[in-house]
Backbone atoms as SQL, in Angstrom:
CREATE TABLE atoms (id INTEGER PRIMARY KEY, chain TEXT, resi INTEGER, resn TEXT, atom TEXT, x REAL, y REAL, z REAL);
INSERT INTO atoms VALUES
  (1, 'A', 1, 'MET', 'N', -59.243, 13.367, 81.320),
  (2, 'A', 1, 'MET', 'CA', -60.546, 13.993, 81.401),
  (3, 'A', 1, 'MET', 'C', -61.461, 13.341, 80.361),
  (4, 'A', 2, 'ALA', 'N', -62.680, 13.048, 80.741),
  (5, 'A', 2, 'ALA', 'CA', -63.632, 12.411, 79.836),
  (6, 'A', 2, 'ALA', 'C', -63.989, 13.356, 78.686),
  (7, 'A', 3, 'GLU', 'N', -64.365, 12.775, 77.550),
  (8, 'A', 3, 'GLU', 'CA', -64.695, 13.580, 76.369),
  (9, 'A', 3, 'GLU', 'C', -65.814, 14.577, 76.661),
  (10, 'A', 4, 'LYS', 'N', -66.820, 14.144, 77.419),
  (11, 'A', 4, 'LYS', 'CA', -67.933, 15.031, 77.777),
  (12, 'A', 4, 'LYS', 'C', -67.430, 16.210, 78.614),
  (13, 'A', 5, 'ASP', 'N', -66.523, 15.936, 79.552),
  (14, 'A', 5, 'ASP', 'CA', -65.964, 16.996, 80.390),
  (15, 'A', 5, 'ASP', 'C', -65.140, 17.972, 79.561),
  (16, 'A', 6, 'GLU', 'N', -64.379, 17.442, 78.597),
  (17, 'A', 6, 'GLU', 'CA', -63.580, 18.296, 77.719),
  (18, 'A', 6, 'GLU', 'C', -64.479, 19.205, 76.886),
  (19, 'A', 7, 'LEU', 'N', -65.588, 18.654, 76.392),
  (20, 'A', 7, 'LEU', 'CA', -66.545, 19.447, 75.622),
  (21, 'A', 7, 'LEU', 'C', -67.122, 20.556, 76.492),
  (22, 'A', 8, 'GLY', 'N', -67.510, 20.213, 77.706),
  (23, 'A', 8, 'GLY', 'CA', -68.057, 21.206, 78.623),
  (24, 'A', 8, 'GLY', 'C', -67.058, 22.301, 78.950),
  (25, 'A', 9, 'ARG', 'N', -65.808, 21.919, 79.197),
  (26, 'A', 9, 'ARG', 'CA', -64.753, 22.908, 79.492),
  (27, 'A', 9, 'ARG', 'C', -64.529, 23.828, 78.302),
  (28, 'A', 10, 'ALA', 'N', -64.489, 23.255, 77.098),
  (29, 'A', 10, 'ALA', 'CA', -64.304, 24.065, 75.888),
  (30, 'A', 10, 'ALA', 'C', -65.469, 25.031, 75.704),
  (31, 'A', 11, 'GLY', 'N', -66.690, 24.577, 76.000),
  (32, 'A', 11, 'GLY', 'CA', -67.857, 25.452, 75.916),
  (33, 'A', 11, 'GLY', 'C', -67.787, 26.588, 76.923),
  (34, 'A', 12, 'GLU', 'N', -67.349, 26.289, 78.136),
  (35, 'A', 12, 'GLU', 'CA', -67.207, 27.333, 79.155),
  (36, 'A', 12, 'GLU', 'C', -66.135, 28.342, 78.757),
  (37, 'A', 13, 'ASP', 'N', -65.044, 27.852, 78.162),
  (38, 'A', 13, 'ASP', 'CA', -63.995, 28.758, 77.670),
  (39, 'A', 13, 'ASP', 'C', -64.557, 29.692, 76.612),
  (40, 'A', 14, 'ARG', 'N', -65.314, 29.126, 75.685),
  (41, 'A', 14, 'ARG', 'CA', -65.912, 29.934, 74.603),
  (42, 'A', 14, 'ARG', 'C', -66.886, 30.949, 75.169),
  (43, 'A', 15, 'ALA', 'N', -67.713, 30.536, 76.113),
  (44, 'A', 15, 'ALA', 'CA', -68.683, 31.450, 76.721),
  (45, 'A', 15, 'ALA', 'C', -67.968, 32.581, 77.458),
  (46, 'A', 16, 'ALA', 'N', -66.902, 32.258, 78.177),
  (47, 'A', 16, 'ALA', 'CA', -66.144, 33.282, 78.903),
  (48, 'A', 16, 'ALA', 'C', -65.549, 34.299, 77.928),
  (49, 'A', 17, 'ARG', 'N', -64.983, 33.829, 76.810),
  (50, 'A', 17, 'ARG', 'CA', -64.425, 34.750, 75.799),
  (51, 'A', 17, 'ARG', 'C', -65.521, 35.640, 75.214),
  (52, 'A', 18, 'TYR', 'N', -66.651, 35.038, 74.887),
  (53, 'A', 18, 'TYR', 'CA', -67.776, 35.774, 74.313),
  (54, 'A', 18, 'TYR', 'C', -68.246, 36.871, 75.270),
  (55, 'A', 19, 'LEU', 'N', -68.434, 36.519, 76.536),
  (56, 'A', 19, 'LEU', 'CA', -68.925, 37.498, 77.512),
  (57, 'A', 19, 'LEU', 'C', -67.893, 38.592, 77.776),
  (58, 'A', 20, 'THR', 'N', -66.634, 38.225, 77.774),
  (59, 'A', 20, 'THR', 'CA', -65.573, 39.228, 77.935),
  (60, 'A', 20, 'THR', 'C', -65.593, 40.205, 76.766),
  (61, 'A', 21, 'GLU', 'N', -65.800, 39.698, 75.561),
  (62, 'A', 21, 'GLU', 'CA', -65.894, 40.569, 74.385),
  (63, 'A', 21, 'GLU', 'C', -67.078, 41.518, 74.477),
  (64, 'A', 22, 'LEU', 'N', -68.128, 41.122, 75.197),
  (65, 'A', 22, 'LEU', 'CA', -69.292, 41.997, 75.398),
  (66, 'A', 22, 'LEU', 'C', -69.046, 43.032, 76.491),
  (67, 'A', 23, 'GLY', 'N', -67.903, 42.930, 77.181),
  (68, 'A', 23, 'GLY', 'CA', -67.583, 43.912, 78.211),
  (69, 'A', 23, 'GLY', 'C', -67.725, 43.424, 79.639),
  (70, 'A', 24, 'TYR', 'N', -68.069, 42.154, 79.815),
  (71, 'A', 24, 'TYR', 'CA', -68.171, 41.602, 81.162),
  (72, 'A', 24, 'TYR', 'C', -66.776, 41.234, 81.684),
  (73, 'A', 25, 'THR', 'N', -66.648, 41.228, 82.990),
  (74, 'A', 25, 'THR', 'CA', -65.445, 40.753, 83.661),
  (75, 'A', 25, 'THR', 'C', -65.775, 39.416, 84.307),
  (76, 'A', 26, 'VAL', 'N', -64.939, 38.421, 84.102),
  (77, 'A', 26, 'VAL', 'CA', -65.155, 37.115, 84.725),
  (78, 'A', 26, 'VAL', 'C', -64.706, 37.202, 86.179),
  (79, 'A', 27, 'LEU', 'N', -65.640, 36.935, 87.092),
  (80, 'A', 27, 'LEU', 'CA', -65.355, 36.961, 88.530),
  (81, 'A', 27, 'LEU', 'C', -65.046, 35.578, 89.077),
  (82, 'A', 28, 'ALA', 'N', -65.662, 34.544, 88.486),
  (83, 'A', 28, 'ALA', 'CA', -65.452, 33.180, 88.983),
  (84, 'A', 28, 'ALA', 'C', -65.781, 32.186, 87.880),
  (85, 'A', 29, 'ARG', 'N', -65.071, 31.062, 87.930),
  (86, 'A', 29, 'ARG', 'CA', -65.349, 29.932, 87.040),
  (87, 'A', 29, 'ARG', 'C', -65.455, 28.690, 87.899),
  (88, 'A', 30, 'ASN', 'N', -66.470, 27.893, 87.632),
  (89, 'A', 30, 'ASN', 'CA', -66.683, 26.628, 88.332),
  (90, 'A', 30, 'ASN', 'C', -66.684, 26.813, 89.854),
  (91, 'A', 31, 'TRP', 'N', -67.407, 27.824, 90.315),
  (92, 'A', 31, 'TRP', 'CA', -67.531, 28.087, 91.753),
  (93, 'A', 31, 'TRP', 'C', -68.417, 27.010, 92.366),
  (94, 'A', 32, 'ARG', 'N', -67.960, 26.442, 93.465),
  (95, 'A', 32, 'ARG', 'CA', -68.694, 25.338, 94.107),
  (96, 'A', 32, 'ARG', 'C', -69.043, 25.664, 95.547),
  (97, 'A', 33, 'CYS', 'N', -70.176, 25.103, 95.936),
  (98, 'A', 33, 'CYS', 'CA', -70.581, 25.101, 97.338),
  (99, 'A', 33, 'CYS', 'C', -71.346, 23.795, 97.558),
  (100, 'A', 34, 'ARG', 'N', -71.857, 23.605, 98.756),
  (101, 'A', 34, 'ARG', 'CA', -72.590, 22.349, 99.028),
  (102, 'A', 34, 'ARG', 'C', -73.780, 22.151, 98.103),
  (103, 'A', 35, 'GLY', 'N', -74.362, 23.248, 97.633),
  (104, 'A', 35, 'GLY', 'CA', -75.559, 23.149, 96.802),
  (105, 'A', 35, 'GLY', 'C', -75.304, 22.851, 95.342),
  (106, 'A', 36, 'GLY', 'N', -74.036, 22.920, 94.915),
  (107, 'A', 36, 'GLY', 'CA', -73.738, 22.650, 93.517),
  (108, 'A', 36, 'GLY', 'C', -72.638, 23.527, 92.977),
  (109, 'A', 37, 'GLU', 'N', -72.671, 23.731, 91.666),
  (110, 'A', 37, 'GLU', 'CA', -71.613, 24.475, 90.983),
  (111, 'A', 37, 'GLU', 'C', -72.205, 25.492, 90.016),
  (112, 'A', 38, 'ILE', 'N', -71.564, 26.652, 89.959),
  (113, 'A', 38, 'ILE', 'CA', -71.897, 27.685, 88.987),
  (114, 'A', 38, 'ILE', 'C', -70.800, 27.664, 87.923),
  (115, 'A', 39, 'ASP', 'N', -71.194, 27.623, 86.654),
  (116, 'A', 39, 'ASP', 'CA', -70.214, 27.578, 85.571),
  (117, 'A', 39, 'ASP', 'C', -69.390, 28.865, 85.517),
  (118, 'A', 40, 'LEU', 'N', -70.076, 29.994, 85.407),
  (119, 'A', 40, 'LEU', 'CA', -69.400, 31.294, 85.313),
  (120, 'A', 40, 'LEU', 'C', -70.147, 32.324, 86.141),
  (121, 'A', 41, 'VAL', 'N', -69.401, 33.242, 86.724),
  (122, 'A', 41, 'VAL', 'CA', -69.969, 34.447, 87.319),
  (123, 'A', 41, 'VAL', 'C', -69.249, 35.600, 86.653),
  (124, 'A', 42, 'VAL', 'N', -70.009, 36.490, 86.022),
  (125, 'A', 42, 'VAL', 'CA', -69.439, 37.639, 85.334),
  (126, 'A', 42, 'VAL', 'C', -70.128, 38.903, 85.837),
  (127, 'A', 43, 'ALA', 'N', -69.520, 40.054, 85.545),
  (128, 'A', 43, 'ALA', 'CA', -70.116, 41.308, 85.998),
  (129, 'A', 43, 'ALA', 'C', -69.840, 42.418, 85.009),
  (130, 'A', 44, 'ASP', 'N', -70.768, 43.365, 84.976),
  (131, 'A', 44, 'ASP', 'CA', -70.538, 44.647, 84.333),
  (132, 'A', 44, 'ASP', 'C', -70.882, 45.701, 85.373),
  (133, 'A', 45, 'ALA', 'N', -71.018, 46.928, 84.996),
  (134, 'A', 45, 'ALA', 'CA', -71.250, 47.995, 85.968),
  (135, 'A', 45, 'ALA', 'C', -72.581, 47.848, 86.695),
  (136, 'A', 46, 'ARG', 'N', -73.576, 47.234, 86.065),
  (137, 'A', 46, 'ARG', 'CA', -74.919, 47.171, 86.645),
  (138, 'A', 46, 'ARG', 'C', -75.324, 45.818, 87.197),
  (139, 'A', 47, 'HIS', 'N', -74.688, 44.741, 86.713),
  (140, 'A', 47, 'HIS', 'CA', -75.140, 43.395, 87.072),
  (141, 'A', 47, 'HIS', 'C', -73.993, 42.466, 87.452),
  (142, 'A', 48, 'VAL', 'N', -74.294, 41.557, 88.356),
  (143, 'A', 48, 'VAL', 'CA', -73.499, 40.355, 88.545),
  (144, 'A', 48, 'VAL', 'C', -74.355, 39.249, 87.949),
  (145, 'A', 49, 'VAL', 'N', -73.757, 38.474, 87.044),
  (146, 'A', 49, 'VAL', 'CA', -74.525, 37.498, 86.275),
  (147, 'A', 49, 'VAL', 'C', -73.981, 36.096, 86.515),
  (148, 'A', 50, 'VAL', 'N', -74.853, 35.217, 86.976),
  (149, 'A', 50, 'VAL', 'CA', -74.543, 33.794, 87.078),
  (150, 'A', 50, 'VAL', 'C', -74.913, 33.192, 85.730),
  (151, 'A', 51, 'VAL', 'N', -73.940, 32.501, 85.114),
  (152, 'A', 51, 'VAL', 'CA', -74.142, 31.999, 83.760),
  (153, 'A', 51, 'VAL', 'C', -74.078, 30.474, 83.756),
  (154, 'A', 52, 'GLU', 'N', -75.137, 29.866, 83.267),
  (155, 'A', 52, 'GLU', 'CA', -75.171, 28.424, 83.043),
  (156, 'A', 52, 'GLU', 'C', -74.788, 28.188, 81.590),
  (157, 'A', 53, 'VAL', 'N', -73.773, 27.373, 81.372),
  (158, 'A', 53, 'VAL', 'CA', -73.297, 27.082, 80.020),
  (159, 'A', 53, 'VAL', 'C', -73.659, 25.641, 79.673),
  (160, 'A', 54, 'LYS', 'N', -74.352, 25.465, 78.556),
  (161, 'A', 54, 'LYS', 'CA', -74.717, 24.135, 78.071),
  (162, 'A', 54, 'LYS', 'C', -74.147, 23.964, 76.675),
  (163, 'A', 55, 'THR', 'N', -73.305, 22.949, 76.511),
  (164, 'A', 55, 'THR', 'CA', -72.638, 22.701, 75.239),
  (165, 'A', 55, 'THR', 'C', -73.057, 21.332, 74.714),
  (166, 'A', 56, 'ARG', 'N', -73.435, 21.287, 73.448),
  (167, 'A', 56, 'ARG', 'CA', -73.842, 20.039, 72.802),
  (168, 'A', 56, 'ARG', 'C', -73.168, 19.948, 71.440),
  (169, 'A', 57, 'ARG', 'N', -72.840, 18.740, 71.029),
  (170, 'A', 57, 'ARG', 'CA', -72.275, 18.539, 69.678),
  (171, 'A', 57, 'ARG', 'C', -73.353, 18.709, 68.606),
  (172, 'A', 58, 'GLY', 'N', -74.590, 18.434, 68.967),
  (173, 'A', 58, 'GLY', 'CA', -75.711, 18.551, 68.049),
  (174, 'A', 58, 'GLY', 'C', -76.994, 18.606, 68.862),
  (175, 'A', 59, 'GLU', 'N', -78.116, 18.537, 68.163),
  (176, 'A', 59, 'GLU', 'CA', -79.405, 18.625, 68.852),
  (177, 'A', 59, 'GLU', 'C', -80.114, 17.279, 68.966),
  (178, 'A', 60, 'ALA', 'N', -79.373, 16.183, 68.874),
  (179, 'A', 60, 'ALA', 'CA', -79.974, 14.852, 68.979),
  (180, 'A', 60, 'ALA', 'C', -80.680, 14.668, 70.322),
  (181, 'A', 61, 'TYR', 'N', -80.180, 15.290, 71.353),
  (182, 'A', 61, 'TYR', 'CA', -80.788, 15.199, 72.683),
  (183, 'A', 61, 'TYR', 'C', -81.521, 16.482, 73.051),
  (184, 'A', 62, 'GLY', 'N', -81.852, 17.285, 72.047),
  (185, 'A', 62, 'GLY', 'CA', -82.576, 18.523, 72.274),
  (186, 'A', 62, 'GLY', 'C', -81.644, 19.719, 72.313),
  (187, 'A', 63, 'HIS', 'N', -82.255, 20.881, 72.288),
  (188, 'A', 63, 'HIS', 'CA', -81.514, 22.137, 72.357),
  (189, 'A', 63, 'HIS', 'C', -80.920, 22.278, 73.759),
  (190, 'A', 64, 'PRO', 'N', -79.729, 22.854, 73.887),
  (191, 'A', 64, 'PRO', 'CA', -79.123, 22.993, 75.218),
  (192, 'A', 64, 'PRO', 'C', -80.021, 23.686, 76.237),
  (193, 'A', 65, 'PHE', 'N', -80.794, 24.662, 75.819),
  (194, 'A', 65, 'PHE', 'CA', -81.649, 25.386, 76.766),
  (195, 'A', 65, 'PHE', 'C', -82.774, 24.511, 77.327),
  (196, 'A', 66, 'GLU', 'N', -83.112, 23.433, 76.625),
  (197, 'A', 66, 'GLU', 'CA', -84.152, 22.532, 77.125),
  (198, 'A', 66, 'GLU', 'C', -83.722, 21.842, 78.411),
  (199, 'A', 67, 'ALA', 'N', -82.415, 21.779, 78.671),
  (200, 'A', 67, 'ALA', 'CA', -81.901, 21.158, 79.897),
  (201, 'A', 67, 'ALA', 'C', -82.050, 22.076, 81.111),
  (202, 'A', 68, 'ILE', 'N', -82.451, 23.316, 80.879),
  (203, 'A', 68, 'ILE', 'CA', -82.598, 24.267, 81.982),
  (204, 'A', 68, 'ILE', 'C', -84.088, 24.384, 82.298),
  (205, 'A', 69, 'ASP', 'N', -84.576, 23.394, 83.023),
  (206, 'A', 69, 'ASP', 'CA', -85.992, 23.354, 83.378),
  (207, 'A', 69, 'ASP', 'C', -86.229, 24.147, 84.675),
  (208, 'A', 70, 'ALA', 'N', -87.451, 24.116, 85.165),
  (209, 'A', 70, 'ALA', 'CA', -87.813, 24.885, 86.366),
  (210, 'A', 70, 'ALA', 'C', -86.966, 24.481, 87.572),
  (211, 'A', 71, 'ARG', 'N', -86.705, 23.187, 87.734),
  (212, 'A', 71, 'ARG', 'CA', -85.862, 22.735, 88.857),
  (213, 'A', 71, 'ARG', 'C', -84.457, 23.291, 88.757),
  (214, 'A', 72, 'LYS', 'N', -83.897, 23.256, 87.546),
  (215, 'A', 72, 'LYS', 'CA', -82.543, 23.768, 87.330),
  (216, 'A', 72, 'LYS', 'C', -82.502, 25.277, 87.571),
  (217, 'A', 73, 'ARG', 'N', -83.524, 26.008, 87.098),
  (218, 'A', 73, 'ARG', 'CA', -83.564, 27.457, 87.320),
  (219, 'A', 73, 'ARG', 'C', -83.639, 27.775, 88.805),
  (220, 'A', 74, 'ALA', 'N', -84.438, 27.023, 89.548),
  (221, 'A', 74, 'ALA', 'CA', -84.542, 27.244, 90.997),
  (222, 'A', 74, 'ALA', 'C', -83.196, 26.963, 91.668),
  (223, 'A', 75, 'ARG', 'N', -82.522, 25.921, 91.248),
  (224, 'A', 75, 'ARG', 'CA', -81.209, 25.590, 91.808),
  (225, 'A', 75, 'ARG', 'C', -80.187, 26.676, 91.469),
  (226, 'A', 76, 'LEU', 'N', -80.213, 27.172, 90.236),
  (227, 'A', 76, 'LEU', 'CA', -79.309, 28.251, 89.841),
  (228, 'A', 76, 'LEU', 'C', -79.546, 29.495, 90.694),
  (229, 'A', 77, 'TRP', 'N', -80.797, 29.788, 90.969),
  (230, 'A', 77, 'TRP', 'CA', -81.108, 30.951, 91.790),
  (231, 'A', 77, 'TRP', 'C', -80.576, 30.767, 93.219),
  (232, 'A', 78, 'ARG', 'N', -80.730, 29.570, 93.779),
  (233, 'A', 78, 'ARG', 'CA', -80.183, 29.306, 95.122),
  (234, 'A', 78, 'ARG', 'C', -78.663, 29.445, 95.123),
  (235, 'A', 79, 'LEU', 'N', -78.015, 28.916, 94.092),
  (236, 'A', 79, 'LEU', 'CA', -76.567, 29.040, 93.992),
  (237, 'A', 79, 'LEU', 'C', -76.153, 30.497, 93.820),
  (238, 'A', 80, 'ALA', 'N', -76.903, 31.239, 93.011),
  (239, 'A', 80, 'ALA', 'CA', -76.603, 32.662, 92.812),
  (240, 'A', 80, 'ALA', 'C', -76.690, 33.428, 94.129),
  (241, 'A', 81, 'MET', 'N', -77.710, 33.128, 94.915),
  (242, 'A', 81, 'MET', 'CA', -77.863, 33.801, 96.213),
  (243, 'A', 81, 'MET', 'C', -76.725, 33.415, 97.159),
  (244, 'A', 82, 'ALA', 'N', -76.285, 32.163, 97.109),
  (245, 'A', 82, 'ALA', 'CA', -75.161, 31.725, 97.947),
  (246, 'A', 82, 'ALA', 'C', -73.884, 32.450, 97.533),
  (247, 'A', 83, 'TRP', 'N', -73.643, 32.552, 96.232),
  (248, 'A', 83, 'TRP', 'CA', -72.454, 33.257, 95.754),
  (249, 'A', 83, 'TRP', 'C', -72.507, 34.727, 96.178),
  (250, 'A', 84, 'ALA', 'N', -73.658, 35.355, 95.976),
  (251, 'A', 84, 'ALA', 'CA', -73.801, 36.771, 96.340),
  (252, 'A', 84, 'ALA', 'C', -73.589, 36.975, 97.840),
  (253, 'A', 85, 'GLY', 'N', -74.069, 36.041, 98.648),
  (254, 'A', 85, 'GLY', 'CA', -73.885, 36.137, 100.092),
  (255, 'A', 85, 'GLY', 'C', -72.425, 36.063, 100.507),
  (256, 'A', 86, 'GLU', 'N', -71.646, 35.291, 99.775),
  (257, 'A', 86, 'GLU', 'CA', -70.213, 35.166, 100.076),
  (258, 'A', 86, 'GLU', 'C', -69.379, 36.294, 99.474),
  (259, 'A', 87, 'HIS', 'N', -69.953, 37.035, 98.545),
  (260, 'A', 87, 'HIS', 'CA', -69.205, 38.081, 97.841),
  (261, 'A', 87, 'HIS', 'C', -69.968, 39.406, 97.865),
  (262, 'A', 88, 'ARG', 'N', -70.432, 39.770, 99.021),
  (263, 'A', 88, 'ARG', 'CA', -71.239, 40.995, 99.154),
  (264, 'A', 88, 'ARG', 'C', -70.538, 42.230, 98.598),
  (265, 'A', 89, 'GLU', 'N', -69.212, 42.296, 98.785),
  (266, 'A', 89, 'GLU', 'CA', -68.466, 43.467, 98.325),
  (267, 'A', 89, 'GLU', 'C', -68.547, 43.636, 96.803),
  (268, 'A', 90, 'LEU', 'N', -68.682, 42.540, 96.066),
  (269, 'A', 90, 'LEU', 'CA', -68.794, 42.613, 94.614),
  (270, 'A', 90, 'LEU', 'C', -70.212, 42.915, 94.157),
  (271, 'A', 91, 'MET', 'N', -71.163, 42.823, 95.060),
  (272, 'A', 91, 'MET', 'CA', -72.568, 43.069, 94.731),
  (273, 'A', 91, 'MET', 'C', -72.958, 44.544, 94.900),
  (274, 'A', 92, 'GLN', 'N', -72.124, 45.336, 95.512),
  (275, 'A', 92, 'GLN', 'CA', -72.450, 46.730, 95.811),
  (276, 'A', 92, 'GLN', 'C', -72.909, 47.481, 94.559),
  (277, 'A', 93, 'GLY', 'N', -74.167, 47.952, 94.590),
  (278, 'A', 93, 'GLY', 'CA', -74.716, 48.732, 93.488),
  (279, 'A', 93, 'GLY', 'C', -75.081, 47.924, 92.256),
  (280, 'A', 94, 'ARG', 'N', -75.033, 46.603, 92.346),
  (281, 'A', 94, 'ARG', 'CA', -75.344, 45.752, 91.205),
  (282, 'A', 94, 'ARG', 'C', -76.523, 44.850, 91.509),
  (283, 'A', 95, 'ARG', 'N', -77.236, 44.487, 90.464),
  (284, 'A', 95, 'ARG', 'CA', -78.340, 43.535, 90.574),
  (285, 'A', 95, 'ARG', 'C', -77.844, 42.159, 90.152),
  (286, 'A', 96, 'LEU', 'N', -78.447, 41.143, 90.720),
  (287, 'A', 96, 'LEU', 'CA', -78.105, 39.759, 90.404),
  (288, 'A', 96, 'LEU', 'C', -79.012, 39.264, 89.283),
  (289, 'A', 97, 'ARG', 'N', -78.415, 38.563, 88.324),
  (290, 'A', 97, 'ARG', 'CA', -79.157, 38.068, 87.176),
  (291, 'A', 97, 'ARG', 'C', -78.636, 36.681, 86.820),
  (292, 'A', 98, 'ILE', 'N', -79.485, 35.878, 86.184),
  (293, 'A', 98, 'ILE', 'CA', -79.076, 34.562, 85.695),
  (294, 'A', 98, 'ILE', 'C', -79.247, 34.536, 84.183),
  (295, 'A', 99, 'ASP', 'N', -78.161, 34.181, 83.485),
  (296, 'A', 99, 'ASP', 'CA', -78.172, 34.041, 82.030),
  (297, 'A', 99, 'ASP', 'C', -77.827, 32.597, 81.680),
  (298, 'A', 100, 'ALA', 'N', -78.084, 32.241, 80.439),
  (299, 'A', 100, 'ALA', 'CA', -77.675, 30.934, 79.925),
  (300, 'A', 100, 'ALA', 'C', -76.983, 31.134, 78.587),
  (301, 'A', 101, 'VAL', 'N', -75.950, 30.344, 78.353),
  (302, 'A', 101, 'VAL', 'CA', -75.275, 30.333, 77.062),
  (303, 'A', 101, 'VAL', 'C', -75.369, 28.903, 76.541),
  (304, 'A', 102, 'GLY', 'N', -75.911, 28.763, 75.349),
  (305, 'A', 102, 'GLY', 'CA', -76.010, 27.465, 74.689),
  (306, 'A', 102, 'GLY', 'C', -75.072, 27.431, 73.497),
  (307, 'A', 103, 'ILE', 'N', -74.317, 26.352, 73.383),
  (308, 'A', 103, 'ILE', 'CA', -73.368, 26.198, 72.282),
  (309, 'A', 103, 'ILE', 'C', -73.658, 24.863, 71.610),
  (310, 'A', 104, 'ILE', 'N', -73.856, 24.917, 70.283),
  (311, 'A', 104, 'ILE', 'CA', -74.187, 23.712, 69.531),
  (312, 'A', 104, 'ILE', 'C', -73.230, 23.566, 68.357),
  (313, 'A', 105, 'GLY', 'N', -72.500, 22.462, 68.340),
  (314, 'A', 105, 'GLY', 'CA', -71.616, 22.182, 67.214),
  (315, 'A', 105, 'GLY', 'C', -70.480, 21.278, 67.638),
  (316, 'A', 106, 'PRO', 'N', -69.855, 20.626, 66.674),
  (317, 'A', 106, 'PRO', 'CA', -68.802, 19.658, 66.991),
  (318, 'A', 106, 'PRO', 'C', -67.546, 20.293, 67.591),
  (319, 'A', 107, 'GLU', 'N', -67.276, 21.548, 67.275),
  (320, 'A', 107, 'GLU', 'CA', -66.108, 22.249, 67.806),
  (321, 'A', 107, 'GLU', 'C', -66.588, 23.490, 68.551),
  (322, 'A', 108, 'PRO', 'N', -66.593, 23.473, 69.887),
  (323, 'A', 108, 'PRO', 'CA', -67.116, 24.606, 70.652),
  (324, 'A', 108, 'PRO', 'C', -66.489, 25.948, 70.298),
  (325, 'A', 109, 'GLY', 'N', -65.240, 25.951, 69.859),
  (326, 'A', 109, 'GLY', 'CA', -64.570, 27.204, 69.528),
  (327, 'A', 109, 'GLY', 'C', -65.186, 27.934, 68.349),
  (328, 'A', 110, 'THR', 'N', -65.865, 27.193, 67.470),
  (329, 'A', 110, 'THR', 'CA', -66.459, 27.802, 66.279),
  (330, 'A', 110, 'THR', 'C', -67.951, 27.489, 66.151),
  (331, 'A', 111, 'ALA', 'N', -68.515, 26.787, 67.122),
  (332, 'A', 111, 'ALA', 'CA', -69.920, 26.371, 67.062),
  (333, 'A', 111, 'ALA', 'C', -70.859, 27.559, 67.246),
  (334, 'A', 112, 'ALA', 'N', -72.115, 27.344, 66.911),
  (335, 'A', 112, 'ALA', 'CA', -73.145, 28.366, 67.101),
  (336, 'A', 112, 'ALA', 'C', -73.321, 28.632, 68.595),
  (337, 'A', 113, 'LEU', 'N', -73.420, 29.896, 68.957),
  (338, 'A', 113, 'LEU', 'CA', -73.576, 30.290, 70.356),
  (339, 'A', 113, 'LEU', 'C', -74.833, 31.133, 70.492),
  (340, 'A', 114, 'GLU', 'N', -75.649, 30.818, 71.492),
  (341, 'A', 114, 'GLU', 'CA', -76.832, 31.610, 71.813),
  (342, 'A', 114, 'GLU', 'C', -76.728, 32.068, 73.253),
  (343, 'A', 115, 'HIS', 'N', -77.107, 33.310, 73.503),
  (344, 'A', 115, 'HIS', 'CA', -77.050, 33.891, 74.845),
  (345, 'A', 115, 'HIS', 'C', -78.453, 34.290, 75.253),
  (346, 'A', 116, 'LEU', 'N', -78.970, 33.662, 76.284),
  (347, 'A', 116, 'LEU', 'CA', -80.287, 33.959, 76.813),
  (348, 'A', 116, 'LEU', 'C', -80.093, 34.827, 78.062),
  (349, 'A', 117, 'VAL', 'N', -80.514, 36.076, 77.979),
  (350, 'A', 117, 'VAL', 'CA', -80.329, 37.033, 79.060),
  (351, 'A', 117, 'VAL', 'C', -81.514, 36.975, 80.006),
  (352, 'A', 118, 'ASP', 'N', -81.204, 36.943, 81.305),
  (353, 'A', 118, 'ASP', 'CA', -82.212, 37.012, 82.361),
  (354, 'A', 118, 'ASP', 'C', -83.180, 35.835, 82.281),
  (355, 'A', 119, 'VAL', 'N', -82.626, 34.642, 82.506),
  (356, 'A', 119, 'VAL', 'CA', -83.430, 33.423, 82.500),
  (357, 'A', 119, 'VAL', 'C', -84.549, 33.596, 83.519),
  (358, 'A', 120, 'GLU', 'N', -85.743, 33.239, 83.128),
  (359, 'A', 120, 'GLU', 'CA', -86.911, 33.410, 83.998),
  (360, 'A', 120, 'GLU', 'C', -86.732, 32.649, 85.304),
  (361, 'A', 121, 'VAL', 'N', -86.958, 33.360, 86.399),
  (362, 'A', 121, 'VAL', 'CA', -86.855, 32.743, 87.720),
  (363, 'A', 121, 'VAL', 'C', -88.221, 32.175, 88.085),
  (364, 'A', 122, 'PRO', 'N', -88.245, 30.927, 88.594),
  (365, 'A', 122, 'PRO', 'CA', -89.545, 30.305, 88.899),
  (366, 'A', 122, 'PRO', 'C', -90.275, 31.035, 90.015);
């Protein structure tokens, strides 16, 4: 596995642990369809949350959230709707939301983590 892929996987692992500690249940990891891939899908009693995880060793290429531009948000929303359409039974009584988790540091397990709740939909 390439170093970049390993970093991304470690960041997704860290994000999943963090969200689980907040009380979310992980429903899916790396869910794919023709339109792309969702890093994490988690849920609590009120929401099903599609989570985009961005992991960086540093900010030389900008903050991780800067990579989530309007095009990416629109794509995440399309993917979220596709996931919800395939998993209607898990959507019962819940609202769909998109969050982002940014992780910055050389070791994702101990790096700084930021959680952006309800990423603005274009």
